[in-house]
FIKOLZA-1660 file (N, C-alpha, C; in steps of 0.1 Angstrom, whole numbers, plus 5000, padded with zeros to 4 digits):
% residues 166
   i   px   py   pz ch aa at
   1 9111 5391 3402  A  M  N
   1 9109 5376 3404  A  M CA
   1 9122 5370 3391  A  M  C
   2 9126 5358 3398  A  Q  N
   2 9131 5351 3390  A  Q CA
   2 9122 5341 3376  A  Q  C
   3 9123 5340 3370  A  E  N
   3 9115 5331 3359  A  E CA
   3 9120 5316 3363  A  E  C
   4 9113 5307 3365  A  P  N
   4 9109 5292 3367  A  P CA
   4 9124 5290 3352  A  P  C
   5 9131 5278 3358  A  L  N
   5 9131 5273 3347  A  L CA
   5 9128 5265 3339  A  L  C
   6 9132 5263 3320  A  P  N
   6 9125 5252 3318  A  P CA
   6 9123 5239 3316  A  P  C
   7 9115 5233 3316  A  K  N
   7 9111 5216 3319  A  K CA
   7 9124 5208 3321  A  K  C
   8 9130 5210 3305  A  E  N
   8 9143 5203 3303  A  E CA
   8 9155 5207 3313  A  E  C
   9 9156 5218 3319  A  Y  N
   9 9165 5223 3329  A  Y CA
   9 9165 5222 3341  A  Y  C
  10 9149 5208 3348  A  E  N
  10 9150 5205 3358  A  E CA
  10 9157 5200 3363  A  E  C
  11 9156 5200 3373  A  I  N
  11 9170 5189 3385  A  I CA
  11 9164 5174 3386  A  I  C
  12 9165 5167 3380  A  K  N
  12 9158 5153 3384  A  K CA
  12 9162 5148 3403  A  K  C
  13 9150 5142 3405  A  K  N
  13 9158 5137 3419  A  K CA
  13 9158 5123 3417  A  K  C
  14 9174 5119 3420  A  F  N
  14 9176 5106 3420  A  F CA
  14 9174 5102 3436  A  F  C
  15 9169 5088 3431  A  D  N
  15 9169 5074 3446  A  D CA
  15 9168 5068 3438  A  D  C
  16 9183 5059 3447  A  L  N
  16 9179 5045 3450  A  L CA
  16 9163 5036 3454  A  L  C
  17 9171 5025 3443  A  P  N
  17 9156 5016 3449  A  P CA
  17 9155 5010 3462  A  P  C
  18 9144 5007 3461  A  D  N
  18 9143 5005 3482  A  D CA
  18 9144 4984 3483  A  D  C
  19 9154 4986 3492  A  M  N
  19 9153 4971 3490  A  M CA
  19 9143 4960 3496  A  M  C
  20 9137 4949 3496  A  T  N
  20 9129 4941 3502  A  T CA
  20 9132 4937 3514  A  T  C
  21 9125 4934 3524  A  H  N
  21 9121 4927 3535  A  H CA
  21 9133 4918 3533  A  H  C
  22 9135 4906 3530  A  R  N
  22 9139 4899 3527  A  R CA
  22 9161 4899 3515  A  R  C
  23 9156 4910 3509  A  E  N
  23 9168 4918 3510  A  E CA
  23 9179 4923 3516  A  E  C
  24 9170 4930 3527  A  M  N
  24 9176 4931 3538  A  M CA
  24 9177 4923 3554  A  M  C
  25 9176 4915 3553  A  D  N
  25 9170 4902 3565  A  D CA
  25 9187 4895 3555  A  D  C
  26 9189 4892 3540  A  G  N
  26 9203 4888 3538  A  G CA
  26 9214 4893 3543  A  G  C
  27 9213 4910 3535  A  L  N
  27 9222 4917 3539  A  L CA
  27 9228 4917 3554  A  L  C
  28 9219 4918 3564  A  L  N
  28 9224 4920 3576  A  L CA
  28 9226 4905 3582  A  L  C
  29 9222 4892 3573  A  R  N
  29 9230 4874 3581  A  R CA
  29 9242 4874 3574  A  R  C
  30 9245 4880 3560  A  D  N
  30 9256 4879 3553  A  D CA
  30 9271 4887 3557  A  D  C
  31 9264 4901 3566  A  Q  N
  31 9278 4910 3570  A  Q CA
  31 9282 4907 3581  A  Q  C
  32 9293 4910 3588  A  L  N
  32 9301 4912 3601  A  L CA
  32 9299 4922 3610  A  L  C
  33 9301 4933 3601  A  I  N
  33 9306 4945 3610  A  I CA
  33 9293 4957 3607  A  I  C
  34 9290 4965 3616  A  C  N
  34 9281 4976 3614  A  C CA
  34 9286 4985 3621  A  C  C
  35 9281 5001 3617  A  R  N
  35 9283 5013 3625  A  R CA
  35 9274 5014 3634  A  R  C
  36 9274 5010 3644  A  I  N
  36 9265 5020 3653  A  I CA
  36 9264 5035 3661  A  I  C
  37 9257 5040 3660  A  T  N
  37 9256 5055 3662  A  T CA
  37 9252 5059 3677  A  T  C
  38 9257 5064 3688  A  F  N
  38 9247 5065 3700  A  F CA
  38 9248 5084 3700  A  F  C
  39 9234 5087 3709  A  H  N
  39 9240 5105 3711  A  H CA
  39 9244 5109 3717  A  H  C
  40 9251 5120 3715  A  D  N
  40 9266 5127 3723  A  D CA
  40 9262 5137 3721  A  D  C
  41 9272 5145 3728  A  E  N
  41 9275 5161 3728  A  E CA
  41 9290 5165 3721  A  E  C
  42 9291 5173 3716  A  P  N
  42 9286 5183 3704  A  P CA
  42 9278 5170 3693  A  P  C
  43 9283 5161 3690  A  Y  N
  43 9282 5149 3677  A  Y CA
  43 9275 5140 3680  A  Y  C
  44 9267 5132 3672  A  P  N
  44 9268 5112 3676  A  P CA
  44 9282 5110 3677  A  P  C
  45 9281 5097 3686  A  Y  N
  45 9293 5090 3682  A  Y CA
  45 9288 5076 3681  A  Y  C
  46 9297 5074 3664  A  T  N
  46 9298 5061 3658  A  T CA
  46 9307 5055 3664  A  T  C
  47 9310 5041 3659  A  L  N
  47 9319 5033 3662  A  L CA
  47 9317 5017 3655  A  L  C
  48 9326 5011 3647  A  P  N
  48 9326 4996 3644  A  P CA
  48 9317 4988 3650  A  P  C
  49 9317 4979 3650  A  M  N
  49 9305 4968 3661  A  M CA
  49 9304 4958 3648  A  M  C
  50 9312 4948 3657  A  E  N
  50 9305 4933 3651  A  E CA
  50 9295 4928 3657  A  E  C
  51 9287 4922 3649  A  Y  N
  51 9274 4919 3654  A  Y CA
  51 9271 4903 3650  A  Y  C
  52 9260 4895 3653  A  Y  N
  52 9256 4889 3649  A  Y CA
  52 9239 4887 3650  A  Y  C
  53 9237 4883 3637  A  Y  N
  53 9219 4883 3631  A  Y CA
  53 9213 4864 3637  A  Y  C
  54 9209 4866 3647  A  F  N
  54 9197 4857 3645  A  F CA
  54 9187 4859 3645  A  F  C
  55 9180 4846 3633  A  G  N
  55 9163 4849 3632  A  G CA
  55 9163 4866 3625  A  G  C
  56 9152 4871 3632  A  D  N
  56 9154 4884 3630  A  D CA
  56 9164 4894 3633  A  D  C
  57 9169 4892 3648  A  T  N
  57 9175 4898 3658  A  T CA
  57 9189 4899 3655  A  T  C
  58 9192 4914 3657  A  M  N
  58 9209 4920 3658  A  M CA
  58 9212 4918 3673  A  M  C
  59 9218 4909 3676  A  Y  N
  59 9229 4908 3693  A  Y CA
  59 9242 4914 3689  A  Y  C
  60 9242 4920 3704  A  F  N
  60 9260 4924 3704  A  F CA
  60 9265 4923 3716  A  F  C
  61 9278 4923 3717  A  H  N
  61 9288 4920 3735  A  H CA
  61 9292 4930 3736  A  H  C
  62 9294 4940 3745  A  F  N
  62 9294 4954 3748  A  F CA
  62 9307 4944 3762  A  F  C
  63 9312 4950 3763  A  T  N
  63 9322 4955 3774  A  T CA
  63 9310 4964 3784  A  T  C
  64 9311 4961 3794  A  T  N
  64 9301 4967 3805  A  T CA
  64 9307 4982 3814  A  T  C
  65 9321 4984 3807  A  T  N
  65 9322 5001 3805  A  T CA
  65 9326 5004 3797  A  T  C
  66 9328 5017 3796  A  G  N
  66 9335 5023 3781  A  G CA
  66 9327 5029 3778  A  G  C
  67 9329 5044 3769  A  K  N
  67 9319 5052 3764  A  K CA
  67 9307 5051 3762  A  K  C
  68 9307 5040 3750  A  K  N
  68 9292 5033 3746  A  K CA
  68 9286 5027 3757  A  K  C
  69 9287 5020 3768  A  M  N
  69 9280 5023 3780  A  M CA
  69 9273 5037 3790  A  M  C
  70 9289 5043 3790  A  D  N
  70 9283 5059 3796  A  D CA
  70 9271 5061 3787  A  D  C
  71 9274 5066 3771  A  L  N
  71 9264 5072 3761  A  L CA
  71 9251 5061 3765  A  L  C
  72 9252 5045 3765  A  M  N
  72 9239 5042 3763  A  M CA
  72 9230 5041 3774  A  M  C
  73 9237 5046 3794  A  S  N
  73 9230 5044 3804  A  S CA
  73 9220 5059 3799  A  S  C
  74 9226 5066 3787  A  R  N
  74 9220 5079 3797  A  R CA
  74 9212 5078 3783  A  R  C
  75 9214 5072 3773  A  N  N
  75 9201 5073 3763  A  N CA
  75 9202 5057 3754  A  N  C
  76 9194 5047 3753  A  A  N
  76 9194 5034 3748  A  A CA
  76 9194 5038 3730  A  A  C
  77 9184 5041 3720  A  D  N
  77 9181 5046 3710  A  D CA
  77 9199 5049 3702  A  D  C
  78 9199 5040 3693  A  V  N
  78 9207 5035 3683  A  V CA
  78 9203 5037 3671  A  V  C
  79 9215 5042 3666  A  T  N
  79 9213 5040 3647  A  T CA
  79 9224 5033 3643  A  T  C
  80 9213 5025 3636  A  I  N
  80 9229 5012 3630  A  I CA
  80 9229 5014 3614  A  I  C
  81 9241 5009 3608  A  E  N
  81 9248 5007 3595  A  E CA
  81 9248 5000 3589  A  E  C
  82 9245 4990 3579  A  V  N
  82 9255 4981 3574  A  V CA
  82 9252 4977 3558  A  V  C
  83 9263 4974 3555  A  D  N
  83 9266 4981 3537  A  D CA
  83 9269 4965 3534  A  D  C
  84 9271 4962 3522  A  W  N
  84 9280 4959 3515  A  W CA
  84 9281 4967 3498  A  W  C
  85 9295 4965 3490  A  H  N
  85 9296 4970 3478  A  H CA
  85 9304 4960 3471  A  H  C
  86 9304 4959 3462  A  D  N
  86 9318 4948 3454  A  D CA
  86 9328 4959 3452  A  D  C
  87 9339 4953 3441  A  E  N
  87 9356 4960 3440  A  E CA
  87 9352 4975 3435  A  E  C
  88 9338 4973 3425  A  A  N
  88 9342 4985 3417  A  A CA
  88 9337 4994 3421  A  A  C
  89 9325 4991 3435  A  F  N
  89 9314 5004 3436  A  F CA
  89 9304 5003 3424  A  F  C
  90 9304 4991 3422  A  T  N
  90 9287 4997 3411  A  T CA
  90 9278 4993 3414  A  T  C
  91 9282 4983 3427  A  D  N
  91 9273 4975 3432  A  D CA
  91 9265 4974 3444  A  D  C
  92 9259 4979 3450  A  Y  N
  92 9261 4983 3467  A  Y CA
  92 9249 4985 3474  A  Y  C
  93 9249 4980 3486  A  K  N
  93 9233 4976 3496  A  K CA
  93 9240 4983 3507  A  K  C
  94 9225 4988 3513  A  S  N
  94 9227 4997 3526  A  S CA
  94 9213 4995 3537  A  S  C
  95 9218 4993 3543  A  V  N
  95 9203 4989 3552  A  V CA
  95 9209 4998 3568  A  V  C
  96 9197 5006 3570  A  I  N
  96 9197 5016 3583  A  I CA
  96 9186 5008 3595  A  I  C
  97 9187 5005 3609  A  L  N
  97 9177 5006 3618  A  L CA
  97 9181 5013 3623  A  L  C
  98 9170 5017 3633  A  K  N
  98 9165 5027 3643  A  K CA
  98 9164 5018 3655  A  K  C
  99 9165 5021 3662  A  G  N
  99 9160 5011 3675  A  G CA
  99 9163 5014 3688  A  G  C
 100 9157 5005 3696  A  R  N
 100 9168 5005 3710  A  R CA
 100 9175 4995 3717  A  R  C
 101 9187 4997 3722  A  L  N
 101 9195 4987 3725  A  L CA
 101 9190 4983 3739  A  L  C
 102 9183 4969 3747  A  V  N
 102 9180 4965 3757  A  V CA
 102 9191 4952 3760  A  V  C
 103 9194 4955 3777  A  P  N
 103 9198 4939 3775  A  P CA
 103 9191 4923 3773  A  P  C
 104 9196 4915 3774  A  V  N
 104 9190 4901 3769  A  V CA
 104 9191 4899 3780  A  V  C
 105 9178 4893 3783  A  E  N
 105 9180 4893 3803  A  E CA
 105 9171 4876 3803  A  E  C
 106 9163 4868 3791  A  N  N
 106 9161 4853 3797  A  N CA
 106 9173 4846 3792  A  N  C
 107 9174 4840 3802  A  A  N
 107 9190 4832 3803  A  A CA
 107 9189 4825 3794  A  A  C
 108 9179 4815 3790  A  I  N
 108 9176 4805 3777  A  I CA
 108 9182 4812 3763  A  I  C
 109 9172 4823 3762  A  E  N
 109 9182 4833 3750  A  E CA
 109 9198 4837 3751  A  E  C
 110 9196 4840 3764  A  R  N
 110 9215 4846 3768  A  R CA
 110 9224 4830 3762  A  R  C
 111 9218 4821 3769  A  N  N
 111 9227 4812 3767  A  N CA
 111 9226 4807 3751  A  N  C
 112 9217 4807 3746  A  T  N
 112 9216 4800 3732  A  T CA
 112 9223 4813 3722  A  T  C
 113 9224 4826 3723  A  I  N
 113 9227 4835 3714  A  I CA
 113 9246 4830 3722  A  I  C
 114 9252 4830 3733  A  N  N
 114 9263 4835 3735  A  N CA
 114 9272 4825 3725  A  N  C
 115 9263 4810 3728  A  V  N
 115 9268 4797 3722  A  V CA
 115 9269 4800 3706  A  V  C
 116 9262 4804 3698  A  A  N
 116 9259 4805 3686  A  A CA
 116 9272 4813 3680  A  A  C
 117 9272 4828 3687  A  M  N
 117 9279 4840 3686  A  M CA
 117 9297 4836 3686  A  M  C
 118 9302 4825 3695  A  S  N
 118 9314 4820 3702  A  S CA
 118 9313 4807 3688  A  S  C
 119 9306 4806 3682  A  S  N
 119 9310 4798 3673  A  S CA
 119 9307 4800 3658  A  S  C
 120 9300 4812 3659  A  A  N
 120 9299 4821 3646  A  A CA
 120 9314 4830 3646  A  A  C
 121 9321 4830 3657  A  V  N
 121 9329 4845 3660  A  V CA
 121 9343 4836 3652  A  V  C
 122 9344 4820 3658  A  R  N
 122 9358 4811 3654  A  R CA
 122 9356 4809 3640  A  R  C
 123 9345 4807 3629  A  N  N
 123 9342 4806 3617  A  N CA
 123 9345 4820 3610  A  N  C
 124 9347 4829 3611  A  R  N
 124 9345 4840 3602  A  R CA
 124 9361 4853 3608  A  R  C
 125 9361 4857 3598  A  A  N
 125 9375 4868 3600  A  A CA
 125 9372 4873 3614  A  A  C
 126 9363 4887 3610  A  G  N
 126 9363 4891 3627  A  G CA
 126 9363 4909 3622  A  G  C
 127 9364 4917 3629  A  I  N
 127 9364 4928 3629  A  I CA
 127 9384 4937 3629  A  I  C
 128 9389 4924 3638  A  K  N
 128 9410 4927 3636  A  K CA
 128 9407 4922 3621  A  K  C
 129 9406 4915 3619  A  S  N
 129 9408 4909 3602  A  S CA
 129 9406 4919 3594  A  S  C
 130 9398 4924 3592  A  L  N
 130 9386 4933 3580  A  L CA
 130 9395 4949 3585  A  L  C
 131 9398 4953 3598  A  L  N
 131 9406 4971 3599  A  L CA
 131 9421 4970 3600  A  L  C
 132 9426 4955 3598  A  S  N
 132 9442 4951 3594  A  S CA
 132 9447 4958 3607  A  S  C
 133 9445 4953 3622  A  I  N
 133 9445 4959 3636  A  I CA
 133 9456 4946 3640  A  I  C
 134 9467 4948 3643  A  P  N
 134 9477 4934 3647  A  P CA
 134 9474 4933 3662  A  P  C
 135 9464 4933 3665  A  W  N
 135 9455 4928 3678  A  W CA
 135 9458 4917 3684  A  W  C
 136 9466 4910 3678  A  G  N
 136 9467 4890 3681  A  G CA
 136 9453 4881 3682  A  G  C
 137 9455 4879 3691  A  K  N
 137 9443 4869 3695  A  K CA
 137 9427 4877 3705  A  K  C
 138 9421 4883 3697  A  K  N
 138 9408 4893 3705  A  K CA
 138 9398 4887 3706  A  K  C
 139 9385 4898 3703  A  G  N
 139 9374 4894 3702  A  G CA
 139 9365 4889 3717  A  G  C
 140 9353 4880 3712  A  V  N
 140 9347 4877 3724  A  V CA
 140 9350 4866 3730  A  V  C
 141 9362 4852 3724  A  D  N
 141 9371 4846 3732  A  D CA
 141 9378 4851 3743  A  D  C
 142 9389 4863 3735  A  Y  N
 142 9396 4867 3743  A  Y CA
 142 9393 4877 3754  A  Y  C
 143 9384 4884 3753  A  L  N
 143 9375 4893 3762  A  L CA
 143 9369 4879 3775  A  L  C
 144 9367 4870 3773  A  S  N
 144 9357 4861 3779  A  S CA
 144 9370 4855 3789  A  S  C
 145 9381 4852 3784  A  A  N
 145 9394 4846 3785  A  A CA
 145 9400 4854 3800  A  A  C
 146 9400 4870 3795  A  S  N
 146 9404 4880 3801  A  S CA
 146 9398 4879 3815  A  S  C
 147 9388 4874 3815  A  N  N
 147 9375 4880 3831  A  N CA
 147 9371 4896 3824  A  N  C
 148 9372 4902 3813  A  I  N
 148 9366 4916 3811  A  I CA
 148 9349 4910 3810  A  I  C
 149 9347 4913 3815  A  S  N
 149 9329 4913 3820  A  S CA
 149 9326 4916 3806  A  S  C
 150 9311 4912 3802  A  L  N
 150 9301 4912 3787  A  L CA
 150 9291 4915 3792  A  L  C
 151 9278 4919 3781  A  K  N
 151 9269 4920 3787  A  K CA
 151 9265 4918 3768  A  K  C
 152 9253 4913 3770  A  L  N
 152 9245 4906 3755  A  L CA
 152 9236 4918 3756  A  L  C
 153 9230 4921 3745  A  L  N
 153 9226 4931 3743  A  L CA
 153 9216 4930 3728  A  L  C
 154 9205 4935 3727  A  K  N
 154 9199 4931 3714  A  K CA
 154 9191 4947 3710  A  K  C
 155 9190 4949 3696  A  L  N
 155 9185 4955 3687  A  L CA
 155 9168 4951 3688  A  L  C
 156 9160 4966 3698  A  D  N
 156 9146 4962 3691  A  D CA
 156 9147 4974 3681  A  D  C
 157 9146 4966 3669  A  V  N
 157 9141 4976 3662  A  V CA
 157 9125 4984 3661  A  V  C
 158 9128 4995 3657  A  R  N
 158 9116 5008 3661  A  R CA
 158 9113 5009 3640  A  R  C
 159 9127 5009 3634  A  E  N
 159 9123 5016 3621  A  E CA
 159 9132 5008 3613  A  E  C
 160 9135 5003 3599  A  M  N
 160 9142 4997 3590  A  M CA
 160 9143 5000 3581  A  M  C
 161 9152 5007 3571  A  S  N
 161 9150 5012 3556  A  S CA
 161 9166 5003 3547  A  S  C
 162 9161 4999 3537  A  G  N
 162 9172 4994 3531  A  G CA
 162 9175 5002 3513  A  G  C
 163 9184 5007 3507  A  K  N
 163 9181 5010 3491  A  K CA
 163 9195 5005 3488  A  K  C
 164 9192 5004 3477  A  K  N
 164 9202 4991 3467  A  K CA
 164 9208 4997 3451  A  K  C
 165 9221 4991 3448  A  A  N
 165 9223 5003 3434  A  A CA
 165 9214 4993 3425  A  A  C
 166 9209 4983 3422  A  H  N
 166 9200 4982 3412  A  H CA
 166 9195 4971 3424  A  H  C
% end
């Protein structure tokens, strides 16, 4: 049997500090893009998505067809990650949310969020800028103008945690 290492050689567990609820809320409000992961086989399916954070709820516009809708129809439970870092990667924050995507059925809520999202998209860079993809005019306005059917979904959060560098 192997002798245990002397105490000075023990590996210390490193853990980043937890974010407060206020810090997590601020990060979610300030960022544009999340990574959303759906259940798929043999590997999870992850993609970047624009989201809108209103109150304490994440909202998404999905086209009504495609792989993510197929996966969601089988299992609406998802994991979402949102992060931020400075240029030197010496300061960073990350929030992980686990929950279920649900359609926004209430007409007043749906109208309020659609108007707010449309305005917010016009006032920020959006995913096409962040990913440097020369898509031309795309995004929610493009999809709406192209008669591409959209579905408004929100995240029913079951778990939320956040870590930060300092």
